[in-house]
C-alpha positions as CSV (number, residue, x, y, z in Angstrom):
1,X,-15.8,12.3,-7.0
2,X,-18.0,9.8,-8.5
3,X,-15.8,7.9,-11.0
4,X,-17.0,7.2,-14.5
5,X,-17.9,3.8,-15.8
6,X,-14.4,2.3,-16.2
7,X,-12.9,-0.4,-18.3
8,X,-9.2,-1.2,-17.8
9,X,-7.6,-2.4,-21.3
10,X,-4.1,-3.9,-21.9
11,X,-2.4,-1.0,-23.4
12,X,-3.8,1.6,-20.6
13,X,-6.6,2.7,-18.8
14,X,-9.6,4.1,-20.5
15,X,-12.8,5.5,-19.0
16,X,-14.7,3.9,-22.1
17,X,-14.0,1.7,-25.0
18,X,-17.0,2.5,-27.0
19,X,-16.8,6.4,-26.9
20,X,-16.9,8.2,-30.3
21,X,-13.7,10.2,-29.4
22,X,-10.5,9.1,-27.6
23,X,-8.0,11.3,-25.8
24,X,-4.8,9.5,-25.2
25,X,-2.5,11.4,-22.5
26,X,1.1,10.2,-22.1
27,X,2.0,11.0,-18.7
28,X,4.7,10.6,-16.3
29,X,4.2,10.4,-12.6
30,X,7.5,12.3,-12.1
31,X,6.6,15.2,-14.3
32,X,4.9,18.3,-12.7
33,X,3.3,19.3,-16.1
34,X,1.8,15.7,-16.3
35,X,0.4,16.2,-12.7
36,X,-1.3,19.7,-13.6
37,X,-2.6,17.8,-16.7
38,X,-3.9,14.7,-14.7
39,X,-5.5,17.0,-11.9
40,X,-7.5,19.1,-14.6
41,X,-8.8,16.3,-16.3
42,X,-9.4,13.9,-13.6
43,X,-11.1,16.5,-11.3
44,X,-12.9,18.7,-13.7
45,X,-13.0,17.2,-17.5
46,X,-14.1,14.0,-17.2
47,X,-16.9,14.6,-15.0
48,X,-18.1,17.4,-17.4
49,X,-17.6,15.3,-20.1
50,X,-19.5,12.3,-18.7
51,X,-22.4,14.7,-17.7
52,X,-22.5,16.8,-21.1
53,X,-21.6,14.5,-23.5
54,X,-21.9,11.0,-22.4
55,X,-20.4,8.2,-24.5
56,X,-18.7,10.9,-26.5
57,X,-15.2,11.1,-25.2
58,X,-12.8,8.3,-23.8
59,X,-9.8,9.5,-21.7
60,X,-6.9,7.1,-21.8
61,X,-3.8,7.1,-19.6
62,X,-0.6,5.9,-21.3
63,X,2.5,5.4,-19.3
64,X,5.2,7.6,-20.5
65,X,8.3,6.5,-18.4
66,X,11.0,9.1,-18.4
67,X,14.4,7.2,-17.9
68,X,16.2,10.4,-16.7
69,X,14.4,9.6,-13.6
70,X,15.2,6.0,-12.7
71,X,12.4,6.0,-10.2
72,X,9.7,6.6,-12.7
73,X,9.8,3.0,-13.9
74,X,9.0,1.8,-10.2
75,X,6.1,4.4,-9.9
76,X,4.6,3.1,-13.1
77,X,4.7,-0.3,-12.3
78,X,3.1,0.3,-9.1
79,X,0.3,1.8,-10.6
80,X,0.0,-0.9,-13.3
81,X,0.0,-3.4,-10.5
82,X,-2.9,-1.6,-8.9
83,X,-5.0,-1.4,-12.0
84,X,-4.2,-5.1,-12.7
85,X,-5.7,-6.1,-8.9
86,X,-8.4,-3.7,-9.2
87,X,-9.3,-1.3,-12.1
88,X,-11.5,0.8,-10.5
89,X,-8.6,2.1,-8.2
90,X,-6.2,3.1,-10.8
91,X,-7.5,6.7,-11.2
92,X,-7.6,7.3,-7.5
93,X,-4.5,5.8,-7.1
94,X,-2.8,7.9,-9.7
95,X,-4.5,10.9,-8.3
96,X,-3.0,10.4,-5.1
97,X,0.4,9.2,-6.3
98,X,0.7,12.6,-8.3
99,X,-0.4,14.5,-5.0
100,X,2.7,13.0,-2.9
101,X,5.4,12.1,-5.3
102,X,7.1,15.3,-5.1
103,X,7.4,14.9,-1.4
104,X,8.5,11.2,-1.6
105,X,10.1,10.0,-4.8
106,X,11.3,12.9,-6.6
107,X,15.2,12.5,-7.3
108,X,16.6,14.3,-4.1
109,X,14.6,11.7,-1.8
110,X,14.9,8.6,-4.1
111,X,18.4,8.7,-5.2
112,X,19.8,6.7,-2.2
113,X,17.0,4.0,-2.0
114,X,17.0,0.6,-3.7
115,X,14.6,-0.7,-6.0
116,X,13.0,-3.1,-3.6
117,X,13.1,-0.2,-0.8
118,X,11.0,1.9,-3.3
119,X,8.5,-1.1,-4.4
120,X,7.8,-1.6,-0.4
121,X,7.1,2.1,-0.1
122,X,4.7,2.2,-2.9
123,X,3.1,-1.2,-2.0
124,X,2.4,0.6,1.4
125,X,1.1,3.5,-0.1
126,X,-1.3,1.6,-2.4
127,X,-2.5,0.1,0.7
128,X,-2.8,3.3,2.7
129,X,-4.2,5.4,-0.2
130,X,-6.7,3.0,-1.9
131,X,-7.0,-0.3,0.2
132,X,-5.0,-2.5,-2.2
133,X,-3.6,-5.0,-0.1
134,X,0.5,-4.2,0.3
135,X,1.2,-8.1,-0.3
136,X,-0.8,-8.2,-3.6
137,X,1.0,-5.4,-4.9
138,X,4.5,-6.7,-3.9
139,X,3.8,-10.1,-5.7
140,X,3.3,-8.3,-9.0
141,X,6.4,-6.2,-8.4
142,X,8.9,-8.7,-7.3
143,X,11.4,-10.0,-9.4
144,X,10.0,-12.8,-11.2
145,X,11.8,-16.1,-10.7
146,X,12.3,-18.3,-13.9
147,X,14.6,-21.2,-13.8
148,X,17.8,-20.6,-16.0
149,X,16.9,-17.1,-16.7
150,X,18.6,-13.8,-15.1
151,X,16.9,-11.0,-16.5
152,X,13.1,-11.8,-16.3
153,X,11.5,-8.6,-14.8
154,X,8.1,-8.8,-13.0
155,X,4.6,-9.4,-13.3
156,X,3.8,-6.0,-14.9
157,X,7.0,-5.8,-17.1
158,X,5.2,-6.9,-20.3
159,X,2.5,-4.2,-19.9
160,X,5.1,-1.4,-19.2
161,X,6.9,-2.5,-22.3
162,X,3.6,-2.1,-24.4
163,X,3.4,1.4,-23.4
164,X,7.0,2.3,-24.2
165,X,6.5,0.4,-27.6
166,X,3.4,2.7,-28.3
167,X,5.1,5.8,-27.3
168,X,8.3,4.9,-29.6
169,X,6.4,4.1,-32.7
170,X,4.4,7.6,-32.3
171,X,7.5,9.1,-31.8
172,X,6.5,10.6,-28.4
173,X,9.4,11.9,-26.3
174,X,7.9,14.3,-23.6
175,X,5.1,14.3,-20.8
176,X,2.6,15.2,-21.2
177,X,1.7,14.5,-24.8
178,X,-1.7,14.2,-26.1
179,X,-3.3,12.3,-29.0
180,X,-6.7,13.1,-30.3
181,X,-8.2,10.0,-32.3
182,X,-4.7,8.9,-32.7
183,X,-3.0,11.8,-33.9
184,X,-0.7,14.2,-31.8
185,X,-2.1,17.4,-31.0
186,X,0.6,19.6,-29.6
187,X,-1.8,22.5,-29.1
188,X,-3.3,20.8,-26.0
189,X,-1.7,22.5,-22.8
190,X,-1.1,21.2,-19.4
191,X,-2.1,24.7,-18.1
192,X,-5.8,24.6,-19.7
193,X,-8.5,25.5,-17.4
194,X,-11.7,23.7,-17.5
195,X,-13.3,26.6,-20.0
196,X,-10.7,25.9,-22.5
197,X,-11.0,21.9,-22.5
198,X,-14.8,22.7,-22.8
199,X,-14.0,24.8,-25.8
200,X,-11.5,22.2,-27.3
201,X,-14.0,19.3,-26.8
202,X,-16.8,20.8,-28.1
203,X,-15.3,22.0,-31.3
204,X,-14.7,18.3,-32.0
205,X,-18.1,17.1,-31.5
């Protein structure tokens, strides 16, 4: 699939920063409904919107970590690392991550793994799936060493914190949650087909 012209911004990943309307999707990689939502939007809705209504809609990915799946944080950190290294690889990496997460990093498989072990697997996956060098990803995920400090996070921690703050201030608790031009729209469903998306977006032009 030909990707749309893309621009990375601090608070997430957007297909455009100048479009008339913005659709923000709060998604979690460990959520099957987020996967269904992302697959539809990435494979069908974005190409349709870019072709039929260029400049009218921007789709923004927001990282919605679900803490009852501890590995969720690590998956989102890896995606943020990929975005920081090469923004054009973020959507393809997210697509490929959604496709395999159930077989690699769901609770039944991740429970006995350490944080560093999962980081290593994700860095290898980034290299194999979208060509981002493994060591570059790991350099952003490893614990940041700061003299005199014991709880420093890593190089993507502050970006993830920003996503968490955005979701909290909007009282967002579930994934997927969609905002249209800044307002939560609970009518949007992860089960929509392309025709339903067409009707929804066309009505808002």
